[in-house]
N, C-alpha and C positions, 0 to 999 in steps of 0.2 A: 487127556487133561481131565482132572476131577472137577466136581461142581464148585468147590470152594475157589479153585483157581479161575474157573470161568466167570464166576460172579465177581471175583476180585478184579479181573481184567475189565469187565463191563463197568464196574463202579469207577475204576481208574479212568476209563474213557469218558464216562459221564462227568467225573470230577474235572477233567481237562476242559470239557465243554462249559461247565459252570464257572470255572475260573476265567475262561475267555469272555463269557457273558458278563461276569463281574468286572473285568478289566474294561470292557467296552462301555459298561454302564457309568464308569467314572466320567466319561465325556469331558465336558467343560471343567469339571472339578479337578481333572487330572493335572492341570497346571498348578493347582494349589495343594493337593494332597496325594499321597501315595496310597496303594491298596492297604498296607499295614496301618497307615494313619486313619484311613476310612474305618478300618476295623475298630480302632480306638474310639472314633466318633460314635460308631454304632453302639459300643458298650456304654459310653456315657449317655447316649440317648435313651437306652433301655434301663439303665440303673440310676440315672440322675446323678446328683453330686456325689463324688467318690473320692476317697483318699488315694494318693499315688500308689501306696503299697498294695492296696486292694486291686487297683486297676492293673498293676504289673502282674499280680497273681492271676487275674481273670484272663489276661492276654498271654500268660505264660512267658513273660520276658523279665529280664532283670530290671529292678527299679531304676537303675541309671539309664537303661534303654528307654523305659517308659518316660522318664523325665525329659530326655532329648526330644522324644516325639511330642510330648505335651508342650515343650517350649516352642516347637515349630508350629503347632496348632494355635497357640496363643499369638504368635507373631502373625499368623495368617488371619487372625480375628475369628477363629472358629471355636475357641474354648477360652475359659478364664479361670483364674484361681480366686477363691474366697476363703475367709476365715470360717472355721467350723463354729457355728453359734453355740454348740454344746460344749466345745473345748477350744478356746481361742489359740491354743498352741498348735492345733492341727489346721492343715490347709485342705480344702476340698476343690476338686476340679469339676467343672461343669461346662456344658455347651453354651455358646452364645446363640442368639437367634439365627445368625448366619450359619453356624455349625449345624443347627437343627434343620434349617432349610436344605443344606447340602446333603444331609442324610436322607431327607425326604425325596429330593430330586433324584439322587442316585438309585434309591430303592424303587421309585416309580419307573425309571428306565429299565432296571433289572426285571421288574415284574412284567413290564410290557414285552420284553424280549423272550422271557421264559413262557409267557402266555402264547406268543406267536409260535413257539416250538411245540407246545402242548396241543395247540389247535390242529397241527398237522398229524396228530395221532388219531387213530380210530377210537371211537368211544370205549370199546372193550379193552383196548391197550391202555387208555387213560385209567380205567378201573383197576387194571392189573398193576399199573405204575403206582397208583395211590396205595394199594395194599403192600407192595414191595417196599416203597420208600418209607411208609409208616413203620413197618417192621424194622427196617434198617435204622431209622432214626431212634426208635425205642432201644434197639440193641446198643446204639452208640450213646445213649443217654441224652439225646438232644430233645428239648421240649418243643412241642408243636407251635407253629405260628397259628394263633387262634382266629385271627380275622385278617381280611385283606389289608386293613390299615396298619396292622402291627408290623413293626420293622425290626427284623433280626438278621439282616444280611451280614455274614462274616462275624457274628457275635460269638 
């Protein structure tokens, strides 16, 4: 097995772990939102008021799919529509306070579980992991999370 295959297998395994952590972090919110809907909430929390077409592009889904997801989030009280003050013909989508709280709570649970896993690593393993994941994220074009308070899960 070559090193690219070995790294790919290791990343796929880590990905499976992170998806499981993400799913568990939904906790109580799981009754109201799915993982894809949470991803939409996260995008709205990081980008602010967003047009539907831009939201669909960011999530890499069809606008009709994004619209159905938005409708469900609005029904759940997690998002709302508002007229664009700069162009009254456009509608912007935005989180409600409840939507923002949901993202914050899920992110806090995810952070706690990941921290517990990282604490089980030896200090030198942590340093190696930081280096490897930083390189991996840069190669994939993913911007870093700059502070512990910053929320970008599934964004």
